[in-house]
N, C-alpha and C positions, 0 to 999 in steps of 0.2 A: 157171508160165514166165510172161515178160520179156520186153520185145525188148532188154534189154543197160543199159536205165537203168533209172532209179527207177522202185521197181511205182507202173502208174498211168498211165508216163513212154509214148507217141507212141513211132514208130521214130526215129531218128537219121535225116540225109538222106539217110547212106552205105546205111544198113537199106535205109532206103525206094527205094534205084532198087535194088536187086536182091531188092525185093519184085514180086509177077506184077501188074498190072492184072486186075483182074474187066470185064470188057466189060457192054456197059448190059444184057445178056440172060442173064449170067452175076448180078449184081446181082437186077435184078425175077425172077430165080427161086430164090434164094437168100430178096429181101423176102415170099414167099408160102411158103416149105418152107423156115425157117433152121434146124433141126433136119439136115439133109444140108448137108456139106461143097459150096461153092460152085464147088469147083474140081473135086476128082471125083466128088461125091457120096456119099458115106461118112456113114453114117449115128452113126459113133465119135466125133463130134467132140467136143470139149473145151474147157469155160470157166474163162480163169484166174484172171490180176489181173485187180480193177475199179477204178477208182476216178471218184468224181462230179468234171467241171473242169465251169467253170459253170455252165447247166442242163439238160448234159446228162451221164450214167451211159453210160462206157462202161467196157467187158469186154471182152480178148482172150478172143480162141478158136484153137482152133488143133486141125490134124487128121491125129489119128496117123497115117492111109495115107500121106496123099501129102506131109506134112508141111510143109501151106502153115499161112501164122497169117493173122490179120487181127484188127478188131475191130469190136464189134456197138456203135454208139452207141446211147443209150437217153432217148427226151427227155418229157420226159411231159408228155402230152396234157390231162387231166381228172382231176378227180379227186369221187368220190361216198361221200356217207355210208352206209357199214351199218349 
């Protein structure tokens, strides 16, 4: 799964304009339960291509039920010795 550009690339401006925006409430719910699609609530979401971008790790995610796509953005917040 890719936005149409290079692996790990962000959506183009044209692709982004076709993408629905998450409301603040949808984003809050997704961050609390990231195993569910923020658009339809399906638990059948699929991770796709990923890439490190600066100090962040970006992973494309898609929902086969409602066909929406988004990116999860991970930032290192701590490190510990195991």
